[in-house]
py3Dmol code that shows the C-alpha trace and the ligand (Angstrom):
import py3Dmol

protein = """\
ATOM      1  CA  MET A   1       0.000   0.000   0.000  1.00  0.00           C
ATOM      2  CA  ARG A   2       1.242   3.473  -0.854  1.00  0.00           C
ATOM      3  CA  HIS A   3       1.581   6.151   1.822  1.00  0.00           C
ATOM      4  CA  PHE A   4       2.994   9.687   1.754  1.00  0.00           C
ATOM      5  CA  THR A   5       5.181   9.886   4.831  1.00  0.00           C
ATOM      6  CA  LYS A   6       8.737  10.610   3.609  1.00  0.00           C
ATOM      7  CA  PHE A   7      11.031  11.229   0.633  1.00  0.00           C
ATOM      8  CA  GLU A   8      11.031   8.044  -1.457  1.00  0.00           C
ATOM      9  CA  ASN A   9      13.280   8.660  -4.469  1.00  0.00           C
ATOM     10  CA  LEU A  10      14.393  11.322  -6.949  1.00  0.00           C
ATOM     11  CA  GLU A  11      12.033  10.162  -9.698  1.00  0.00           C
ATOM     12  CA  LEU A  12       8.961  10.421  -7.477  1.00  0.00           C
ATOM     13  CA  GLY A  13      10.192  13.679  -5.913  1.00  0.00           C
ATOM     14  CA  GLN A  14      10.539  15.286  -9.352  1.00  0.00           C
ATOM     15  CA  LYS A  15       7.174  13.888 -10.464  1.00  0.00           C
ATOM     16  CA  LEU A  16       5.431  15.349  -7.400  1.00  0.00           C
ATOM     17  CA  VAL A  17       7.051  18.774  -7.908  1.00  0.00           C
ATOM     18  CA  GLU A  18       5.981  18.823 -11.586  1.00  0.00           C
ATOM     19  CA  GLN A  19       2.450  17.691 -10.714  1.00  0.00           C
ATOM     20  CA  ALA A  20       2.171  20.332  -7.985  1.00  0.00           C
ATOM     21  CA  LEU A  21       3.190  23.062 -10.445  1.00  0.00           C
ATOM     22  CA  LYS A  22       0.528  21.807 -12.891  1.00  0.00           C
ATOM     23  CA  TYR A  23      -2.053  22.058 -10.097  1.00  0.00           C
ATOM     24  CA  LYS A  24      -0.828  25.543  -9.223  1.00  0.00           C
ATOM     25  CA  SER A  25      -1.571  26.755 -12.764  1.00  0.00           C
ATOM     26  CA  ASN A  26      -4.874  24.825 -12.929  1.00  0.00           C
ATOM     27  CA  PRO A  27      -6.106  23.872  -9.429  1.00  0.00           C
ATOM     28  CA  LYS A  28      -9.223  22.005 -10.659  1.00  0.00           C
ATOM     29  CA  LEU A  29      -7.316  19.971 -13.292  1.00  0.00           C
ATOM     30  CA  ASP A  30      -8.209  16.664 -11.586  1.00  0.00           C
ATOM     31  CA  PHE A  31     -11.489  17.636  -9.963  1.00  0.00           C
ATOM     32  CA  GLU A  32     -13.065  14.352 -11.082  1.00  0.00           C
ATOM     33  CA  LYS A  33     -10.339  12.209  -9.540  1.00  0.00           C
ATOM     34  CA  GLY A  34     -11.412  12.402  -5.919  1.00  0.00           C
ATOM     35  CA  GLN A  35     -15.160  12.656  -6.321  1.00  0.00           C
ATOM     36  CA  GLY A  36     -17.056  10.343  -3.982  1.00  0.00           C
ATOM     37  CA  LYS A  37     -13.949   9.952  -1.795  1.00  0.00           C
ATOM     38  CA  ARG A  38     -13.205  11.260   1.690  1.00  0.00           C
ATOM     39  CA  ILE A  39     -10.002  12.197   3.463  1.00  0.00           C
ATOM     40  CA  GLY A  40      -9.842  12.353   7.262  1.00  0.00           C
ATOM     41  CA  LEU A  41      -7.447  14.930   8.719  1.00  0.00           C
ATOM     42  CA  ILE A  42      -6.550  13.901  12.264  1.00  0.00           C
ATOM     43  CA  PHE A  43      -4.731  16.481  14.396  1.00  0.00           C
ATOM     44  CA  LEU A  44      -3.146  15.580  17.692  1.00  0.00           C
ATOM     45  CA  ASN A  45      -1.480  19.016  17.718  1.00  0.00           C
ATOM     46  CA  PRO A  46      -2.228  22.603  16.584  1.00  0.00           C
ATOM     47  CA  SER A  47      -1.959  23.748  12.966  1.00  0.00           C
ATOM     48  CA  LEU A  48      -2.837  26.643  10.675  1.00  0.00           C
ATOM     49  CA  ARG A  49      -1.224  25.959   7.284  1.00  0.00           C
ATOM     50  CA  THR A  50      -1.361  22.174   7.237  1.00  0.00           C
ATOM     51  CA  ARG A  51      -4.984  22.089   8.347  1.00  0.00           C
ATOM     52  CA  VAL A  52      -6.260  24.607   5.778  1.00  0.00           C
ATOM     53  CA  SER A  53      -3.990  23.848   2.814  1.00  0.00           C
ATOM     54  CA  THR A  54      -4.686  20.111   2.965  1.00  0.00           C
ATOM     55  CA  GLN A  55      -8.440  20.727   3.049  1.00  0.00           C
ATOM     56  CA  LEU A  56      -8.130  23.066   0.050  1.00  0.00           C
ATOM     57  CA  ALA A  57      -6.039  20.465  -1.773  1.00  0.00           C
ATOM     58  CA  ALA A  58      -8.674  17.771  -1.174  1.00  0.00           C
ATOM     59  CA  LEU A  59     -11.472  20.103  -2.328  1.00  0.00           C
ATOM     60  CA  ASN A  60      -9.514  20.888  -5.525  1.00  0.00           C
ATOM     61  CA  LEU A  61      -9.474  17.139  -6.205  1.00  0.00           C
ATOM     62  CA  GLY A  62     -13.232  16.848  -5.635  1.00  0.00           C
ATOM     63  CA  MET A  63     -12.811  15.048  -2.295  1.00  0.00           C
ATOM     64  CA  GLU A  64     -14.629  15.663   0.958  1.00  0.00           C
ATOM     65  CA  PRO A  65     -12.210  16.504   3.796  1.00  0.00           C
ATOM     66  CA  ILE A  66     -13.279  15.975   7.412  1.00  0.00           C
ATOM     67  CA  VAL A  67     -11.131  17.368  10.231  1.00  0.00           C
ATOM     68  CA  LEU A  68     -10.953  15.818  13.698  1.00  0.00           C
ATOM     69  CA  ASN A  69      -8.987  17.716  16.343  1.00  0.00           C
ATOM     70  CA  MET A  70      -8.285  14.545  18.268  1.00  0.00           C
ATOM     71  CA  ASP A  71      -6.391  16.339  21.032  1.00  0.00           C
ATOM     72  CA  LYS A  72      -9.442  18.442  21.925  1.00  0.00           C
ATOM     73  CA  GLU A  73     -12.481  16.620  20.522  1.00  0.00           C
ATOM     74  CA  GLY A  74     -11.559  12.933  20.505  1.00  0.00           C
ATOM     75  CA  TRP A  75     -11.324  10.411  23.315  1.00  0.00           C
ATOM     76  CA  ALA A  76      -7.989  10.176  25.138  1.00  0.00           C
ATOM     77  CA  LEU A  77      -6.120   7.488  23.185  1.00  0.00           C
ATOM     78  CA  GLU A  78      -4.147   4.564  24.604  1.00  0.00           C
ATOM     79  CA  MET A  79      -1.164   3.807  22.371  1.00  0.00           C
ATOM     80  CA  LYS A  80       0.533   0.922  24.205  1.00  0.00           C
ATOM     81  CA  GLU A  81      -0.035  -2.680  23.162  1.00  0.00           C
ATOM     82  CA  GLY A  82      -1.621  -4.848  25.851  1.00  0.00           C
ATOM     83  CA  ALA A  83      -2.376  -1.885  28.125  1.00  0.00           C
ATOM     84  CA  VAL A  84      -4.695  -2.385  31.098  1.00  0.00           C
ATOM     85  CA  MET A  85      -6.822   0.710  30.564  1.00  0.00           C
ATOM     86  CA  ASN A  86      -7.753   1.487  34.130  1.00  0.00           C
ATOM     87  CA  HIS A  87      -6.236   5.005  34.118  1.00  0.00           C
ATOM     88  CA  GLY A  88      -6.847   8.135  32.027  1.00  0.00           C
ATOM     89  CA  THR A  89      -7.048   6.762  28.491  1.00  0.00           C
ATOM     90  CA  VAL A  90     -10.500   5.937  27.123  1.00  0.00           C
ATOM     91  CA  GLU A  91     -10.015   4.327  23.703  1.00  0.00           C
ATOM     92  CA  HIS A  92      -7.252   2.149  22.284  1.00  0.00           C
ATOM     93  CA  ILE A  93      -5.542   3.231  19.057  1.00  0.00           C
ATOM     94  CA  LYS A  94      -6.374  -0.209  17.572  1.00  0.00           C
ATOM     95  CA  ASP A  95     -10.081   0.548  17.870  1.00  0.00           C
ATOM     96  CA  ALA A  96      -9.952   4.244  16.973  1.00  0.00           C
ATOM     97  CA  ALA A  97      -7.650   3.872  13.938  1.00  0.00           C
ATOM     98  CA  GLY A  98      -9.593   0.806  12.773  1.00  0.00           C
ATOM     99  CA  VAL A  99     -12.856   2.784  12.840  1.00  0.00           C
ATOM    100  CA  LEU A 100     -11.291   5.770  11.034  1.00  0.00           C
ATOM    101  CA  GLY A 101     -10.019   3.376   8.376  1.00  0.00           C
ATOM    102  CA  THR A 102     -13.606   2.348   7.612  1.00  0.00           C
ATOM    103  CA  TYR A 103     -14.829   5.965   7.398  1.00  0.00           C
ATOM    104  CA  PHE A 104     -12.242   7.311   4.944  1.00  0.00           C
ATOM    105  CA  ASP A 105     -10.392   6.493   1.742  1.00  0.00           C
ATOM    106  CA  ILE A 106      -7.240   8.283   2.928  1.00  0.00           C
ATOM    107  CA  LEU A 107      -6.221   9.194   6.464  1.00  0.00           C
ATOM    108  CA  ALA A 108      -3.902  12.128   7.202  1.00  0.00           C
ATOM    109  CA  ILE A 109      -2.333  12.441  10.637  1.00  0.00           C
ATOM    110  CA  ARG A 110      -0.350  15.009  12.627  1.00  0.00           C
ATOM    111  CA  ALA A 111       1.460  13.567  15.646  1.00  0.00           C
ATOM    112  CA  PHE A 112       4.291  15.629  17.144  1.00  0.00           C
ATOM    113  CA  PRO A 113       7.085  14.065  19.221  1.00  0.00           C
ATOM    114  CA  SER A 114       7.107  14.024  23.015  1.00  0.00           C
ATOM    115  CA  LEU A 115      10.713  15.352  22.992  1.00  0.00           C
ATOM    116  CA  THR A 116      11.127  13.325  26.205  1.00  0.00           C
ATOM    117  CA  HIS A 117      11.124   9.693  24.937  1.00  0.00           C
ATOM    118  CA  ARG A 118      13.757   9.703  22.218  1.00  0.00           C
ATOM    119  CA  GLU A 119      13.383   6.085  21.129  1.00  0.00           C
ATOM    120  CA  ASP A 120       9.611   6.364  20.714  1.00  0.00           C
ATOM    121  CA  ASP A 121      10.013   9.637  18.817  1.00  0.00           C
ATOM    122  CA  VAL A 122      12.787   8.358  16.528  1.00  0.00           C
ATOM    123  CA  ASN A 123      10.603   5.350  15.695  1.00  0.00           C
ATOM    124  CA  ASP A 124       7.545   7.574  15.134  1.00  0.00           C
ATOM    125  CA  PHE A 125       5.652   5.433  17.634  1.00  0.00           C
ATOM    126  CA  VAL A 126       2.333   7.347  17.779  1.00  0.00           C
ATOM    127  CA  PHE A 127       2.181   8.019  14.029  1.00  0.00           C
ATOM    128  CA  GLY A 128       3.183   4.404  13.407  1.00  0.00           C
ATOM    129  CA  GLN A 129       0.310   3.100  15.522  1.00  0.00           C
ATOM    130  CA  PHE A 130      -2.210   4.949  13.333  1.00  0.00           C
ATOM    131  CA  LEU A 131      -0.463   3.631  10.219  1.00  0.00           C
ATOM    132  CA  LYS A 132      -0.462   0.090  11.585  1.00  0.00           C
ATOM    133  CA  TYR A 133      -4.127  -0.066  12.524  1.00  0.00           C
ATOM    134  CA  CYS A 134      -6.048   2.146  10.055  1.00  0.00           C
ATOM    135  CA  GLY A 135      -5.533  -0.146   7.048  1.00  0.00           C
ATOM    136  CA  ILE A 136      -5.787   2.618   4.412  1.00  0.00           C
ATOM    137  CA  PRO A 137      -3.311   4.974   2.671  1.00  0.00           C
ATOM    138  CA  VAL A 138      -1.841   7.565   5.043  1.00  0.00           C
ATOM    139  CA  VAL A 139      -0.519  11.098   4.549  1.00  0.00           C
ATOM    140  CA  SER A 140       1.810  12.579   7.145  1.00  0.00           C
ATOM    141  CA  LEU A 141       0.715  16.007   8.328  1.00  0.00           C
ATOM    142  CA  GLU A 142       3.961  16.023  10.390  1.00  0.00           C
ATOM    143  CA  SER A 143       5.189  13.166  12.499  1.00  0.00           C
ATOM    144  CA  ALA A 144       7.836  13.105  15.212  1.00  0.00           C
ATOM    145  CA  THR A 145      10.590  12.777  12.611  1.00  0.00           C
ATOM    146  CA  ARG A 146       9.343  14.270   9.343  1.00  0.00           C
ATOM    147  CA  HIS A 147       7.121  16.926   7.719  1.00  0.00           C
ATOM    148  CA  PRO A 148       6.995  15.775   4.083  1.00  0.00           C
ATOM    149  CA  LEU A 149       4.188  18.069   2.867  1.00  0.00           C
ATOM    150  CA  GLN A 150       6.205  21.058   4.075  1.00  0.00           C
ATOM    151  CA  SER A 151       9.335  19.707   2.427  1.00  0.00           C
ATOM    152  CA  LEU A 152       7.583  19.080  -0.881  1.00  0.00           C
ATOM    153  CA  ALA A 153       6.245  22.670  -0.778  1.00  0.00           C
ATOM    154  CA  ASP A 154       9.795  23.861  -0.069  1.00  0.00           C
ATOM    155  CA  GLN A 155      11.157  21.951  -3.095  1.00  0.00           C
ATOM    156  CA  ILE A 156       8.423  23.449  -5.297  1.00  0.00           C
ATOM    157  CA  THR A 157       9.355  26.924  -4.038  1.00  0.00           C
ATOM    158  CA  MET A 158      13.066  26.366  -4.675  1.00  0.00           C
ATOM    159  CA  LYS A 159      12.286  25.122  -8.184  1.00  0.00           C
ATOM    160  CA  GLU A 160      10.350  28.344  -8.859  1.00  0.00           C
ATOM    161  CA  PHE A 161      13.127  30.614  -7.565  1.00  0.00           C
ATOM    162  CA  ALA A 162      16.279  28.648  -8.465  1.00  0.00           C
ATOM    163  CA  PRO A 163      19.059  30.450 -10.379  1.00  0.00           C
ATOM    164  CA  THR A 164      19.234  29.408 -14.022  1.00  0.00           C
ATOM    165  CA  GLY A 165      22.093  27.359 -15.414  1.00  0.00           C
ATOM    166  CA  ARG A 166      23.695  26.263 -12.149  1.00  0.00           C
ATOM    167  CA  LYS A 167      23.004  24.370  -8.960  1.00  0.00           C
ATOM    168  CA  PRO A 168      21.898  26.615  -6.096  1.00  0.00           C
ATOM    169  CA  LYS A 169      23.772  26.656  -2.803  1.00  0.00           C
ATOM    170  CA  VAL A 170      21.242  25.746  -0.105  1.00  0.00           C
ATOM    171  CA  VAL A 171      21.920  26.435   3.574  1.00  0.00           C
ATOM    172  CA  LEU A 172      19.872  25.208   6.521  1.00  0.00           C
ATOM    173  CA  THR A 173      20.616  27.387   9.522  1.00  0.00           C
ATOM    174  CA  TRP A 174      19.566  26.839  13.126  1.00  0.00           C
ATOM    175  CA  ALA A 175      17.892  29.872  14.729  1.00  0.00           C
ATOM    176  CA  PRO A 176      17.205  30.715  18.373  1.00  0.00           C
ATOM    177  CA  HIS A 177      13.838  29.998  19.996  1.00  0.00           C
ATOM    178  CA  ILE A 178      12.402  30.243  23.490  1.00  0.00           C
ATOM    179  CA  LYS A 179      10.885  26.731  23.431  1.00  0.00           C
ATOM    180  CA  ALA A 180      12.152  23.227  22.679  1.00  0.00           C
ATOM    181  CA  ILE A 181      11.096  22.585  19.072  1.00  0.00           C
ATOM    182  CA  PRO A 182      10.876  19.235  17.207  1.00  0.00           C
ATOM    183  CA  HIS A 183      13.377  18.124  14.552  1.00  0.00           C
ATOM    184  CA  ALA A 184      10.826  17.124  11.895  1.00  0.00           C
ATOM    185  CA  VAL A 185      11.033  20.171   9.607  1.00  0.00           C
ATOM    186  CA  ALA A 186      14.839  20.291   9.689  1.00  0.00           C
ATOM    187  CA  ASN A 187      15.153  16.499   9.184  1.00  0.00           C
ATOM    188  CA  SER A 188      12.692  16.493   6.342  1.00  0.00           C
ATOM    189  CA  PHE A 189      14.169  19.563   4.633  1.00  0.00           C
ATOM    190  CA  ALA A 190      17.585  17.889   4.692  1.00  0.00           C
ATOM    191  CA  GLU A 191      16.152  14.564   3.487  1.00  0.00           C
ATOM    192  CA  TRP A 192      14.286  16.122   0.536  1.00  0.00           C
ATOM    193  CA  THR A 193      16.964  18.669  -0.403  1.00  0.00           C
ATOM    194  CA  LEU A 194      19.698  16.024  -0.516  1.00  0.00           C
ATOM    195  CA  GLY A 195      17.375  13.505  -2.171  1.00  0.00           C
ATOM    196  CA  MET A 196      16.533  15.989  -4.918  1.00  0.00           C
ATOM    197  CA  GLY A 197      20.242  16.343  -5.657  1.00  0.00           C
ATOM    198  CA  HIS A 198      20.958  19.775  -4.165  1.00  0.00           C
ATOM    199  CA  ASP A 199      24.147  20.778  -2.356  1.00  0.00           C
ATOM    200  CA  LEU A 200      23.223  21.372   1.278  1.00  0.00           C
ATOM    201  CA  THR A 201      25.211  23.049   4.038  1.00  0.00           C
ATOM    202  CA  ILE A 202      23.847  22.820   7.590  1.00  0.00           C
ATOM    203  CA  THR A 203      24.992  25.298  10.220  1.00  0.00           C
ATOM    204  CA  HIS A 204      24.227  25.329  13.939  1.00  0.00           C
ATOM    205  CA  PRO A 205      25.940  25.873  17.278  1.00  0.00           C
ATOM    206  CA  ALA A 206      27.817  22.867  18.669  1.00  0.00           C
ATOM    207  CA  GLY A 207      25.414  20.499  20.403  1.00  0.00           C
ATOM    208  CA  TYR A 208      22.579  20.941  17.890  1.00  0.00           C
ATOM    209  CA  GLU A 209      23.706  18.111  15.564  1.00  0.00           C
ATOM    210  CA  LEU A 210      20.699  16.518  13.863  1.00  0.00           C
ATOM    211  CA  ASP A 211      20.084  12.780  13.481  1.00  0.00           C
ATOM    212  CA  GLU A 212      22.771  11.643  10.996  1.00  0.00           C
ATOM    213  CA  ASN A 213      20.212   9.474   9.231  1.00  0.00           C
ATOM    214  CA  PHE A 214      18.851  12.693   7.727  1.00  0.00           C
ATOM    215  CA  THR A 215      22.035  14.689   7.153  1.00  0.00           C
ATOM    216  CA  GLN A 216      24.378  12.242   5.404  1.00  0.00           C
ATOM    217  CA  GLY A 217      25.752  13.999   2.344  1.00  0.00           C
ATOM    218  CA  ALA A 218      25.322  17.495   3.793  1.00  0.00           C
ATOM    219  CA  LYS A 219      28.264  19.722   4.709  1.00  0.00           C
ATOM    220  CA  ILE A 220      28.183  20.623   8.415  1.00  0.00           C
ATOM    221  CA  GLU A 221      29.702  24.065   9.125  1.00  0.00           C
ATOM    222  CA  TYR A 222      29.670  25.416  12.686  1.00  0.00           C
ATOM    223  CA  ASN A 223      30.579  28.954  11.594  1.00  0.00           C
ATOM    224  CA  GLN A 224      27.302  30.509  10.441  1.00  0.00           C
ATOM    225  CA  ALA A 225      28.926  33.413   8.551  1.00  0.00           C
ATOM    226  CA  LYS A 226      31.107  30.988   6.606  1.00  0.00           C
ATOM    227  CA  ALA A 227      28.146  28.703   5.865  1.00  0.00           C
ATOM    228  CA  LEU A 228      26.100  31.593   4.477  1.00  0.00           C
ATOM    229  CA  GLU A 229      28.792  32.745   2.015  1.00  0.00           C
ATOM    230  CA  ASP A 230      27.409  32.581  -1.578  1.00  0.00           C
ATOM    231  CA  ALA A 231      24.122  31.027  -0.414  1.00  0.00           C
ATOM    232  CA  ASP A 232      21.201  31.136  -2.859  1.00  0.00           C
ATOM    233  CA  PHE A 233      18.606  29.788  -0.413  1.00  0.00           C
ATOM    234  CA  ILE A 234      18.743  30.066   3.369  1.00  0.00           C
ATOM    235  CA  TYR A 235      16.275  27.910   5.285  1.00  0.00           C
ATOM    236  CA  VAL A 236      15.890  29.210   8.829  1.00  0.00           C
ATOM    237  CA  LYS A 237      14.638  26.831  11.521  1.00  0.00           C
ATOM    238  CA  ASN A 238      15.014  26.165  15.196  1.00  0.00           C
ATOM    239  CA  TRP A 239      15.315  22.678  16.603  1.00  0.00           C
ATOM    240  CA  SER A 240      16.151  21.317  20.032  1.00  0.00           C
ATOM    241  CA  GLY A 241      19.044  19.005  20.894  1.00  0.00           C
ATOM    242  CA  PHE A 242      19.000  15.553  19.352  1.00  0.00           C
ATOM    243  CA  ASN A 243      21.930  14.017  21.203  1.00  0.00           C
ATOM    244  CA  ASP A 244      20.945  15.888  24.394  1.00  0.00           C
ATOM    245  CA  TYR A 245      17.405  15.003  23.493  1.00  0.00           C
ATOM    246  CA  GLY A 246      14.777  17.756  23.502  1.00  0.00           C
ATOM    247  CA  LYS A 247      17.026  20.198  25.361  1.00  0.00           C
ATOM    248  CA  ILE A 248      17.684  23.895  24.672  1.00  0.00           C
ATOM    249  CA  ILE A 249      21.478  24.115  24.587  1.00  0.00           C
ATOM    250  CA  THR A 250      21.785  27.821  23.740  1.00  0.00           C
ATOM    251  CA  THR A 251      19.531  30.656  22.596  1.00  0.00           C
ATOM    252  CA  ASP A 252      22.449  32.772  21.296  1.00  0.00           C
ATOM    253  CA  PRO A 253      20.677  35.746  19.615  1.00  0.00           C
ATOM    254  CA  SER A 254      23.554  36.283  17.164  1.00  0.00           C
ATOM    255  CA  TRP A 255      22.166  33.285  15.235  1.00  0.00           C
ATOM    256  CA  MET A 256      18.914  35.170  14.434  1.00  0.00           C
ATOM    257  CA  LEU A 257      18.968  35.899  10.694  1.00  0.00           C
ATOM    258  CA  THR A 258      19.025  39.638   9.881  1.00  0.00           C
ATOM    259  CA  GLU A 259      19.814  41.671   6.763  1.00  0.00           C
ATOM    260  CA  ALA A 260      23.433  41.865   7.936  1.00  0.00           C
ATOM    261  CA  HIS A 261      23.695  38.078   7.650  1.00  0.00           C
ATOM    262  CA  LEU A 262      22.822  38.308   3.927  1.00  0.00           C
ATOM    263  CA  ARG A 263      25.794  40.556   3.053  1.00  0.00           C
ATOM    264  CA  ASN A 264      28.042  37.821   1.643  1.00  0.00           C
ATOM    265  CA  THR A 265      25.293  35.668   0.157  1.00  0.00           C
ATOM    266  CA  ASN A 266      24.261  35.406  -3.473  1.00  0.00           C
ATOM    267  CA  ASN A 267      21.325  37.785  -2.883  1.00  0.00           C
ATOM    268  CA  ALA A 268      19.856  34.833  -0.997  1.00  0.00           C
ATOM    269  CA  LYS A 269      16.182  33.994  -0.738  1.00  0.00           C
ATOM    270  CA  VAL A 270      15.124  33.255   2.819  1.00  0.00           C
ATOM    271  CA  MET A 271      12.747  30.440   3.736  1.00  0.00           C
ATOM    272  CA  HIS A 272      10.903  29.372   6.880  1.00  0.00           C
ATOM    273  CA  CYS A 273       8.020  26.945   7.290  1.00  0.00           C
ATOM    274  CA  LEU A 274       6.025  29.236   9.647  1.00  0.00           C
ATOM    275  CA  PRO A 275       4.887  29.844  12.314  1.00  0.00           C
ATOM    276  CA  VAL A 276       7.905  32.044  13.009  1.00  0.00           C
ATOM    277  CA  ARG A 277       8.895  33.913  16.168  1.00  0.00           C
ATOM    278  CA  ARG A 278       9.576  37.367  14.695  1.00  0.00           C
ATOM    279  CA  ASN A 279      12.746  39.067  15.899  1.00  0.00           C
ATOM    280  CA  VAL A 280      13.802  35.860  17.659  1.00  0.00           C
ATOM    281  CA  GLU A 281      14.339  33.451  14.732  1.00  0.00           C
ATOM    282  CA  LEU A 282      14.142  35.963  11.883  1.00  0.00           C
ATOM    283  CA  SER A 283      14.059  39.764  11.791  1.00  0.00           C
ATOM    284  CA  ASP A 284      11.045  41.787  10.644  1.00  0.00           C
ATOM    285  CA  GLU A 285      13.207  43.406   7.950  1.00  0.00           C
ATOM    286  CA  ILE A 286      13.804  40.042   6.286  1.00  0.00           C
ATOM    287  CA  LEU A 287      10.303  38.676   6.741  1.00  0.00           C
ATOM    288  CA  ASP A 288       8.723  41.853   5.336  1.00  0.00           C
ATOM    289  CA  GLY A 289      11.339  42.443   2.643  1.00  0.00           C
ATOM    290  CA  PRO A 290      12.162  41.180  -0.864  1.00  0.00           C
ATOM    291  CA  HIS A 291      14.331  38.253   0.251  1.00  0.00           C
ATOM    292  CA  SER A 292      11.521  36.394   1.985  1.00  0.00           C
ATOM    293  CA  LEU A 293       9.825  33.393   0.349  1.00  0.00           C
ATOM    294  CA  VAL A 294       7.752  32.430   3.390  1.00  0.00           C
ATOM    295  CA  GLN A 295       4.361  33.385   1.904  1.00  0.00           C
ATOM    296  CA  LYS A 296       5.220  31.560  -1.348  1.00  0.00           C
ATOM    297  CA  GLN A 297       6.114  28.425   0.632  1.00  0.00           C
ATOM    298  CA  ALA A 298       2.825  28.597   2.536  1.00  0.00           C
ATOM    299  CA  GLU A 299       0.854  29.025  -0.706  1.00  0.00           C
ATOM    300  CA  ASN A 300       2.662  26.047  -2.223  1.00  0.00           C
ATOM    301  CA  ARG A 301       1.485  23.896   0.680  1.00  0.00           C
ATOM    302  CA  ILE A 302      -1.873  23.607  -1.157  1.00  0.00           C
ATOM    303  CA  TYR A 303      -0.318  22.207  -4.331  1.00  0.00           C
ATOM    304  CA  ALA A 304       2.131  19.988  -2.478  1.00  0.00           C
ATOM    305  CA  ALA A 305      -0.775  18.384  -0.628  1.00  0.00           C
ATOM    306  CA  GLN A 306      -2.770  18.161  -3.860  1.00  0.00           C
ATOM    307  CA  ALA A 307       0.069  16.334  -5.642  1.00  0.00           C
ATOM    308  CA  ALA A 308       0.567  13.957  -2.704  1.00  0.00           C
ATOM    309  CA  ILE A 309      -3.135  13.112  -2.328  1.00  0.00           C
ATOM    310  CA  SER A 310      -3.512  12.747  -6.102  1.00  0.00           C
ATOM    311  CA  TYR A 311      -0.612  10.273  -6.077  1.00  0.00           C
ATOM    312  CA  LEU A 312      -2.385   8.181  -3.425  1.00  0.00           C
ATOM    313  CA  LEU A 313      -5.710   8.363  -5.271  1.00  0.00           C
ATOM    314  CA  ASP A 314      -4.003   6.848  -8.318  1.00  0.00           C
ATOM    315  CA  GLN A 315      -3.765   3.536  -6.491  1.00  0.00           C
ATOM    316  CA  TYR A 316      -7.543   3.092  -6.423  1.00  0.00           C
TER     317      TYR A 316
END
"""
ligand_1 = """\
8
LIG
N 4.327 24.880 8.513
C 3.307 24.266 9.136
O 3.201 23.037 9.172
O 2.401 25.115 9.698
P 1.244 24.679 10.681
O 1.913 24.091 11.916
O 0.484 25.936 11.002
O 0.393 23.642 10.024
"""
view = py3Dmol.view(width=600, height=400)
view.addModel(protein, "pdb")
view.setStyle({"model": 0}, {"cartoon": {"style": "trace"}})
view.addModel(ligand_1, "xyz")
view.setStyle({"model": 1}, {"stick": {}})
view.zoomTo()
view.show()
């Protein structure tokens, strides 16, 4: 069974980017494809872009999207196998996911990491339980380890703004934040950017090394100024410690991207998945100025989701 949960291969990545761009120029191109079909969007965590863009994508394909904010409106779920449910949880994931699998043609799930139980998070335990028991194709709306719809939208955006005739230099830079933030966006951006054949430099303070499973092939440069030299795209993102799991190691404000950081770049375009902490991760001057691609990325979330859902509908 096909799912959309991660980067699979270059051929599929390129196909999805091309399909998304076709949908962007003609959103109702495949309006017949999803008619009579339903997609369930299950949120265990908050969302603005993912929630709305995925619904719009489904509607463009003629599907009926139904949103369940499981964290607020659903029963408290038990995830552990063989649990004796005599405490707070009300419904086992086996039962809940099984039921959802009978209600929908495709199930889409957002399940953030705990940032306290590294092994469970690395193995995408909660997301994996839905996948295991729903029995239908699944789209990741962001799991503990990955955010593939965001990453596909980011690849579409880079394709639209790439320099002609040469490979762009892409830099992923850590940024400060007041809270411990998951690794999914950074992991996924690295996975997709490398998988699509781009050169990627990752820069962060010592101690913020990402899971090497996602960064193999990237250049790691601890000096941010050096990393940013000649950059064409700068992806700004905070993440918490991976080795010192879920911890804030530093909030050094000098890592916040400002206009001054762009001085030695190749007139770089600046990206961020949003939501962004203004003047903590990224300065107002960048976010409100000509270098920013953040609104373009958010718009492309619709067509990324549309391409991914369309790909899953093709298996019917
Ligand atoms: N970028 C992103 O996933 O945004 P939301 O958390 O608002 O869905």
